[in-house]
Backbone bond lengths (Angstrom), bond angles and torsions (degrees), N, CA, C in turn:
res aa  C-N    CA-C-N  psi(-1)  N-CA   C-N-CA  omega(-1)  CA-C   N-CA-C  phi
1 M - - - 1.467 - - 1.516 109.77 -
2 A 1.326 116.61 132.64 1.465 120.70 -178.29 1.512 110.22 -67.48
3 Q 1.324 116.79 139.44 1.461 121.51 -179.83 1.526 110.10 -86.96
4 R 1.315 116.58 131.80 1.455 120.77 -179.94 1.508 109.89 -72.24
5 S 1.328 116.58 143.45 1.458 120.80 179.20 1.511 110.30 -72.45
6 P 1.359 118.11 149.91 1.460 120.94 177.77 1.522 111.93 -58.26
7 Q 1.356 116.75 -35.57 1.465 119.37 -179.41 1.520 111.42 -64.33
8 L 1.367 116.60 -40.65 1.447 120.52 -179.91 1.505 110.89 -66.97
9 E 1.354 116.32 -41.70 1.463 120.02 179.19 1.526 110.71 -63.70
10 Y 1.336 116.95 -41.90 1.472 119.98 -179.38 1.515 110.65 -65.10
11 K 1.360 116.57 -42.07 1.463 119.93 -179.40 1.514 110.23 -63.64
12 K 1.331 117.05 -41.42 1.463 120.99 -179.89 1.515 110.82 -64.87
13 R 1.344 116.41 -44.05 1.455 120.80 -179.72 1.529 111.40 -64.28
14 T 1.338 116.01 -40.77 1.452 120.54 -179.72 1.523 111.89 -64.33
15 I 1.326 116.83 -41.38 1.462 120.73 178.35 1.516 109.98 -60.91
16 I 1.336 117.48 -43.59 1.457 121.06 179.82 1.518 110.74 -64.58
17 Y 1.338 117.31 -43.00 1.477 121.01 178.30 1.518 110.48 -56.35
18 Y 1.331 116.36 -51.87 1.448 119.17 -173.42 1.528 112.24 -71.80
19 T 1.315 116.88 -33.92 1.462 119.27 175.53 1.514 109.56 -63.09
20 S 1.345 116.66 -44.22 1.455 120.51 177.87 1.518 111.33 -63.16
21 A 1.337 116.20 -40.04 1.462 120.12 -179.80 1.511 111.51 -62.60
22 I 1.343 116.37 -41.76 1.467 120.67 179.16 1.517 110.42 -63.36
23 I 1.338 116.03 -42.08 1.465 120.02 179.34 1.506 110.77 -61.56
24 I 1.343 116.31 -45.01 1.468 120.93 179.81 1.521 110.47 -61.64
25 T 1.334 116.43 -44.08 1.466 120.90 -177.99 1.519 110.74 -63.86
26 M 1.347 117.65 -41.83 1.459 120.98 -175.80 1.523 112.03 -74.85
27 I 1.320 116.04 -37.08 1.453 119.49 -175.83 1.532 110.84 -100.55
28 G 1.335 114.99 -1.74 1.476 119.30 -167.44 1.494 116.01 -73.67
29 A 1.290 119.18 47.39 1.459 120.95 166.25 1.513 107.09 -61.50
30 G 1.330 116.34 156.88 1.442 120.54 -171.58 1.508 114.18 -49.93
31 Y 1.324 119.57 -45.40 1.434 120.93 -173.79 1.525 112.31 -69.82
32 A 1.334 117.52 -22.77 1.447 120.48 -174.40 1.516 113.02 -99.12
33 A 1.321 117.99 -19.66 1.449 120.84 -169.41 1.527 113.28 -61.71
34 V 1.323 117.55 -46.10 1.463 119.58 -175.74 1.516 112.78 -66.17
35 P 1.351 120.45 -51.70 1.451 118.79 -179.61 1.525 113.00 -62.95
36 L 1.339 118.08 -37.15 1.458 119.91 177.50 1.512 111.93 -61.88
37 Y 1.314 115.23 -42.76 1.461 118.34 -178.25 1.514 111.25 -69.53
38 K 1.339 117.08 -36.41 1.460 119.82 177.55 1.525 110.84 -62.82
39 I 1.330 116.99 -39.90 1.457 121.05 176.95 1.510 110.22 -63.11
40 F 1.331 115.72 -45.24 1.460 121.67 178.34 1.518 111.56 -56.20
41 C 1.334 116.58 -46.51 1.469 120.52 -177.63 1.524 111.49 -70.45
42 Q 1.335 117.23 -35.85 1.445 119.49 178.79 1.520 111.02 -66.40
43 V 1.333 115.88 -41.37 1.479 120.00 179.28 1.519 110.75 -63.04
44 Q 1.332 116.54 -39.72 1.457 120.63 -176.62 1.529 113.21 -87.94
45 G 1.337 117.41 -0.36 1.449 119.78 179.41 1.512 113.43 75.76
46 L 1.325 118.42 25.44 1.462 122.30 -179.99 1.514 108.69 -91.89
47 G 1.319 116.81 117.32 1.456 119.92 -176.84 1.508 111.85 -89.39
48 G 1.332 114.79 -173.12 1.452 120.13 173.28 1.500 113.27 100.29
49 Q 1.314 115.13 157.17 1.447 122.06 176.83 1.510 108.89 -129.38
50 A 1.316 116.19 -178.49 1.459 119.83 -179.87 1.516 110.16 -62.87
51 S 1.320 117.15 148.05 1.449 121.15 -179.36 1.519 110.76 -64.44
52 T 1.349 115.52 149.98 1.440 120.98 179.36 1.514 110.82 -57.12
53 G 1.333 116.71 132.31 1.443 121.51 178.00 1.514 114.56 89.16
54 H 1.322 117.62 -5.77 1.444 120.53 178.74 1.516 109.78 -90.45
55 D 1.318 117.15 130.06 1.445 122.07 -172.53 1.527 109.60 -97.15
56 I 1.345 116.33 97.72 1.468 119.69 179.83 1.533 110.90 -86.51
57 S 1.349 117.33 -6.58 1.455 118.75 178.57 1.525 111.17 -63.77
58 K 1.323 117.71 -25.57 1.457 121.28 -179.49 1.519 112.25 -67.64
59 V 1.337 116.25 -22.72 1.474 119.59 -175.45 1.520 110.92 -57.75
60 T 1.312 117.59 -32.93 1.446 120.69 -176.10 1.524 113.36 -81.60
61 T 1.335 116.97 -13.60 1.472 119.39 -175.23 1.514 114.21 -125.24
62 M 1.326 118.67 -18.90 1.463 120.15 -173.17 1.531 111.33 -70.23
63 A 1.319 114.71 152.35 1.454 121.98 177.29 1.517 109.50 -119.51
64 P 1.340 118.71 137.60 1.468 120.25 178.88 1.528 112.53 -60.39
65 V 1.325 115.33 141.17 1.457 121.99 175.79 1.526 107.41 -92.51
66 K 1.321 116.46 97.62 1.453 121.03 -169.75 1.523 114.04 -71.62
67 E 1.334 116.35 -14.87 1.468 119.41 -177.61 1.517 112.12 -82.15
68 R 1.334 117.81 -3.99 1.466 120.02 -173.28 1.535 110.02 -138.14
69 S 1.308 117.20 118.44 1.467 121.64 178.06 1.535 108.83 -107.25
70 I 1.335 115.30 136.65 1.463 121.95 -179.71 1.516 109.87 -116.63
71 K 1.311 116.05 134.62 1.459 121.81 174.03 1.523 108.96 -98.46
72 V 1.337 116.89 126.54 1.460 121.31 175.32 1.522 107.92 -108.63
73 I 1.326 115.68 121.26 1.467 122.61 -179.61 1.516 108.60 -103.84
74 F 1.331 116.78 132.31 1.457 122.11 -174.78 1.522 111.36 -102.85
75 N 1.329 114.68 139.27 1.474 120.73 178.11 1.527 108.89 -132.35
76 A 1.335 116.09 151.03 1.462 121.58 178.57 1.510 110.12 -136.86
77 D 1.316 116.91 133.99 1.457 122.56 177.67 1.524 109.55 -136.37
78 T 1.324 116.05 161.63 1.451 121.59 172.17 1.524 108.82 -130.34
79 A 1.326 116.72 147.24 1.450 120.89 175.21 1.532 109.85 -64.38
80 S 1.309 116.56 159.07 1.466 120.67 -173.23 1.525 112.34 -59.91
81 A 1.326 117.84 -31.55 1.465 121.13 -178.18 1.531 112.91 -89.46
82 M 1.324 117.13 -5.86 1.456 121.42 -178.02 1.519 110.73 -84.93
83 Q 1.336 117.92 126.93 1.462 122.25 -172.97 1.526 113.34 -98.11
84 W 1.321 117.64 3.89 1.454 119.19 177.93 1.522 112.19 -71.56
85 N 1.328 115.89 157.59 1.454 123.05 164.31 1.527 106.00 -97.97
86 F 1.307 116.42 129.11 1.467 120.60 -172.96 1.519 109.50 -142.06
87 K 1.332 116.70 128.08 1.463 119.98 -177.44 1.529 110.27 -156.52
88 P 1.349 116.68 155.52 1.465 119.93 173.21 1.522 108.98 -78.62
89 Q 1.323 116.64 147.74 1.463 119.91 178.19 1.517 111.94 -82.47
90 Q 1.322 117.13 -17.50 1.455 121.27 177.44 1.515 108.12 -131.75
91 R 1.309 116.03 143.33 1.454 120.92 -179.95 1.534 110.62 -71.12
92 E 1.333 116.96 -39.07 1.448 120.45 -175.90 1.519 110.12 -161.19
93 V 1.326 115.80 161.95 1.457 122.12 170.72 1.526 107.28 -136.18
94 N 1.311 115.90 152.48 1.465 122.17 175.40 1.519 107.88 -113.26
95 L 1.310 116.22 133.97 1.449 120.97 179.06 1.526 109.79 -149.96
96 L 1.324 115.16 165.91 1.447 121.35 177.30 1.518 109.97 -96.64
97 P 1.340 119.09 147.51 1.456 119.16 170.28 1.529 108.94 -56.38
98 G 1.321 116.45 134.64 1.465 120.73 -176.11 1.509 113.70 88.75
99 E 1.318 117.13 8.64 1.470 122.08 -179.64 1.534 109.02 -119.04
100 T 1.340 117.82 137.76 1.451 120.69 178.44 1.522 110.75 -84.53
101 A 1.338 115.75 154.33 1.451 121.17 178.79 1.530 109.37 -145.10
102 L 1.310 115.57 151.67 1.465 122.48 -179.51 1.514 108.99 -124.65
103 A 1.332 115.94 126.81 1.458 121.57 178.56 1.524 109.02 -129.54
104 F 1.327 116.29 164.65 1.459 121.20 -178.74 1.533 111.20 -132.13
105 Y 1.324 114.43 143.64 1.455 123.36 167.24 1.516 108.50 -113.98
106 T 1.343 116.71 154.62 1.455 121.97 176.69 1.534 109.61 -120.54
107 A 1.325 115.01 133.41 1.459 120.20 176.33 1.527 108.38 -125.83
108 K 1.327 115.85 140.44 1.461 120.92 179.16 1.519 109.29 -136.78
109 N 1.318 115.36 138.30 1.468 121.82 174.14 1.542 107.82 -99.99
110 P 1.323 117.93 101.51 1.470 119.66 -176.49 1.514 113.95 -83.40
111 T 1.335 116.89 -0.15 1.459 120.05 -174.80 1.532 111.64 -87.83
112 D 1.306 115.80 -179.01 1.468 122.48 179.39 1.512 112.92 -101.06
113 K 1.330 116.75 17.38 1.466 120.74 179.07 1.530 109.36 -137.38
114 P 1.336 117.62 151.35 1.468 119.55 175.78 1.532 110.57 -65.87
115 I 1.319 115.70 142.28 1.464 121.14 177.41 1.514 108.42 -132.85
116 I 1.331 115.84 132.87 1.463 121.12 175.53 1.514 108.19 -101.61
117 G 1.319 116.58 126.21 1.447 122.36 -179.53 1.503 112.59 -114.47
118 I 1.314 116.45 159.45 1.451 122.25 174.81 1.523 107.50 -147.06
119 S 1.316 117.12 142.78 1.462 119.62 -171.96 1.518 112.33 -122.01
120 T 1.300 114.72 155.40 1.447 123.17 168.68 1.534 107.45 -124.29
121 Y 1.317 117.10 171.94 1.459 119.63 -175.41 1.521 110.62 -143.63
122 N 1.322 114.36 163.84 1.457 122.54 173.63 1.514 110.08 -139.89
123 V 1.308 116.06 145.80 1.469 122.01 175.63 1.531 108.09 -120.87
124 L 1.309 116.27 127.97 1.461 121.87 178.58 1.532 109.10 -126.74
125 P 1.332 117.83 145.52 1.466 127.68 -1.59 1.531 112.20 -69.43
126 Y 1.325 116.41 157.57 1.449 120.80 -174.69 1.518 112.19 -59.88
127 D 1.327 117.24 -34.48 1.473 120.25 179.97 1.521 111.58 -63.22
128 A 1.341 116.47 -24.91 1.471 120.28 -178.11 1.523 112.23 -85.87
129 A 1.325 117.16 -16.58 1.462 120.72 -172.87 1.524 112.49 -59.34
130 Q 1.347 117.17 -35.40 1.450 120.09 -177.57 1.529 112.61 -67.52
131 Y 1.316 117.19 -17.53 1.462 121.39 -178.90 1.518 112.34 -101.02
132 F 1.338 116.78 -4.78 1.465 121.03 -179.37 1.522 107.91 -92.82
133 N 1.319 116.18 110.01 1.461 120.94 -173.89 1.523 111.02 -113.25
134 K 1.326 116.18 119.68 1.452 121.61 177.80 1.512 108.79 -94.82
135 I 1.315 117.30 114.31 1.451 122.23 177.88 1.527 108.99 -73.42
136 Q 1.315 116.14 -36.20 1.465 121.34 179.20 1.515 108.40 -152.82
137 C 1.336 116.40 135.88 1.465 119.12 175.15 1.518 108.45 -159.74
138 F 1.321 115.97 -179.44 1.466 121.14 -174.57 1.525 112.42 -106.22
139 C 1.325 118.72 6.38 1.467 120.89 -175.91 1.524 110.60 -70.06
140 F 1.327 116.00 144.79 1.475 125.07 177.62 1.522 112.51 61.80
141 E 1.325 118.13 22.05 1.455 122.13 173.24 1.532 108.08 -120.67
142 E 1.309 116.28 133.97 1.458 119.78 179.44 1.527 110.32 -69.31
143 Q 1.316 115.39 133.03 1.463 123.06 179.74 1.532 107.96 -122.30
144 R 1.319 116.97 118.16 1.460 120.59 178.92 1.521 109.72 -99.02
145 L 1.331 115.66 125.75 1.454 121.10 175.28 1.523 108.37 -117.32
146 N 1.320 115.64 127.41 1.445 121.51 176.69 1.539 110.10 -75.91
147 P 1.326 118.31 168.59 1.471 120.00 179.89 1.521 111.69 -53.58
148 K 1.328 115.54 129.10 1.467 125.42 177.49 1.538 113.24 68.57
149 E 1.308 117.83 5.80 1.472 120.08 -178.54 1.528 110.37 -77.20
150 Q 1.322 115.10 143.78 1.467 122.53 177.95 1.526 109.02 -130.37
151 V 1.329 116.60 137.78 1.469 120.85 -179.72 1.518 109.83 -135.92
152 D 1.326 114.52 153.80 1.455 122.84 171.90 1.531 108.07 -102.30
153 M 1.330 116.14 132.79 1.462 120.31 -176.91 1.516 109.52 -123.10
154 P 1.334 116.58 122.60 1.448 120.95 -174.21 1.533 113.91 -88.10
155 V 1.324 114.60 152.37 1.470 121.87 171.71 1.528 105.95 -129.15
156 F 1.320 116.57 120.00 1.453 122.50 -179.68 1.510 107.46 -112.49
157 F 1.330 118.37 122.98 1.457 120.23 -169.13 1.526 111.75 -150.65
158 Y 1.331 114.48 171.72 1.461 121.17 171.06 1.511 110.22 -151.71
159 I 1.323 115.92 159.98 1.451 122.60 173.93 1.514 107.91 -99.42
160 D 1.317 117.11 123.33 1.456 120.36 -178.55 1.532 109.51 -59.51
161 P 1.343 117.34 133.80 1.471 119.87 178.51 1.529 114.11 -57.19
162 D 1.326 117.69 -23.17 1.462 121.07 177.89 1.527 112.08 -64.75
163 F 1.315 116.56 -12.71 1.473 122.56 176.35 1.522 110.12 -51.05
164 V 1.323 117.21 -41.38 1.464 120.77 -173.23 1.524 112.15 -74.92
165 E 1.337 117.37 -13.92 1.458 121.03 -179.38 1.523 112.40 -91.60
166 D 1.332 117.68 -6.76 1.461 121.31 -177.20 1.523 109.60 -85.94
167 P 1.336 118.69 114.21 1.464 120.26 -177.88 1.532 112.52 -64.22
168 A 1.318 117.37 -24.81 1.480 120.50 179.20 1.520 111.48 -68.80
169 L 1.345 117.30 -15.75 1.453 121.60 -177.49 1.517 112.43 -115.04
170 S 1.318 116.63 16.82 1.468 120.30 -176.07 1.532 112.52 -61.97
171 N 1.327 117.02 -27.02 1.464 120.54 -179.56 1.529 112.42 -107.74
172 T 1.315 116.56 12.74 1.475 120.79 -178.58 1.518 110.16 -99.08
173 D 1.321 116.02 121.31 1.465 120.58 176.73 1.533 111.85 -128.45
174 T 1.354 116.71 8.49 1.468 121.12 178.58 1.524 109.12 -134.33
175 I 1.325 115.81 132.77 1.454 123.44 176.32 1.515 108.27 -123.63
176 Y 1.333 115.48 139.14 1.464 121.37 -179.63 1.539 109.47 -108.88
177 L 1.306 116.35 126.21 1.481 122.34 175.74 1.513 107.80 -112.96
178 S 1.319 115.19 118.60 1.464 120.43 -176.21 1.522 110.81 -124.84
179 Y 1.334 116.80 130.10 1.461 123.12 175.03 1.529 109.35 -112.77
180 T 1.330 115.41 142.87 1.466 121.37 174.03 1.513 108.63 -127.72
181 F 1.342 116.09 127.43 1.462 121.26 178.37 1.532 110.95 -97.85
182 F 1.319 114.87 137.14 1.460 123.42 175.33 1.525 108.64 -119.58
183 E 1.322 117.02 154.32 1.454 119.21 171.07 1.515 108.65 -77.27
184 A 1.344 115.71 126.94 1.464 120.50 -176.69 1.521 109.92 -77.88
185 K 1.314 115.72 116.97 1.447 122.17 178.23 1.518 109.53 -135.95
186 D 1.329 116.82 158.01 1.449 120.23 177.65 1.524 110.12 -57.59
187 G 1.328 115.77 132.50 1.450 120.49 178.12 1.508 114.21 90.51
188 L 1.344 117.82 -5.95 1.458 120.30 178.41 1.519 110.41 -66.83
189 E 1.304 117.18 130.85 1.466 122.08 176.74 1.531 109.64 -123.49
190 L 1.315 115.23 128.70 1.474 120.84 -179.71 1.518 108.55 -114.20
191 P 1.320 118.20 141.62 1.469 119.98 175.72 1.521 110.06 -73.07
192 L 1.322 116.46 130.85 1.457 121.59 177.01 1.524 108.94 -83.88
193 P 1.321 117.86 127.18 1.481 119.26 178.19 1.527 110.83 -59.00
194 G 1.320 115.70 124.53 1.461 119.88 177.58 1.512 114.61 80.91
195 Y 1.349 116.34 5.05 1.460 119.86 -179.26 1.519 110.41 -124.41
196 N 1.330 116.24 151.10 1.449 120.27 179.02 1.506 113.02 -84.84
197 Q 1.352 116.12 -26.36 1.460 118.97 -177.56 1.512 111.34 -88.81
198 P 1.334 118.03 137.59 1.448 120.31 178.67 1.517 110.98 -75.17
199 Y 1.325 114.98 158.74 1.459 122.05 176.19 1.513 107.96 -91.64
200 S 1.339 117.34 130.38 1.458 121.98 178.38 1.514 109.57 -102.31
201 S 1.326 117.18 141.88 1.453 120.60 -178.72 1.522 111.17 -63.27
202 S 1.317 118.29 -19.82 1.465 120.85 178.59 1.514 111.57 -70.95
203 Q 1.368 117.44 -13.40 1.459 120.82 179.00 1.512 111.81 -83.02
204 A 1.318 118.03 -16.27 1.457 121.31 -173.97 1.520 110.73 -67.77
205 V 1.314 115.00 147.33 1.457 121.20 176.44 1.508 108.32 -95.16
206 A 1.307 117.05 124.19 1.458 120.95 -176.91 1.526 110.05 -68.77
């Protein structure tokens, strides 16, 4: 059987990702967004669940707060020893509190050897982090990229409508979401956002 080229596989995967993203965006009313995205991730082999402490039950009942628009700016970094190329596909998105949004990051392994990566994230300002809810993302999950392989990684999220009730955030209209990828090795410990205990690479599910 003829082996498919990496370029053809990447193009096919990218088309499926964006087609699914468009469907989610168009049909993504609150009640439909979560099951649609779960189907999308299952089809594409994307694992993971909502982060601990994030309340996705609101997705089915929350209403957008139309009087307040929030800009989310995306950032991507890699640790000094990590050889991947990693970047957000969009500089920013604008959304309303109580509205879901879908964004993508791209990672590429430009080397001639497989590399397993794992990421952590930060949300700034810190007061806004408690209202930033990721329904699905790639943080704290090991991602293996073969030589020259490139993948698109989605982040599906919303800003809790309670954001607008917090007086500490009355003048905040911009949130920064930053991911950092590390090479996953035995003994690697990553700080968990909002937690005192570090994350150990031995906890990751292969």
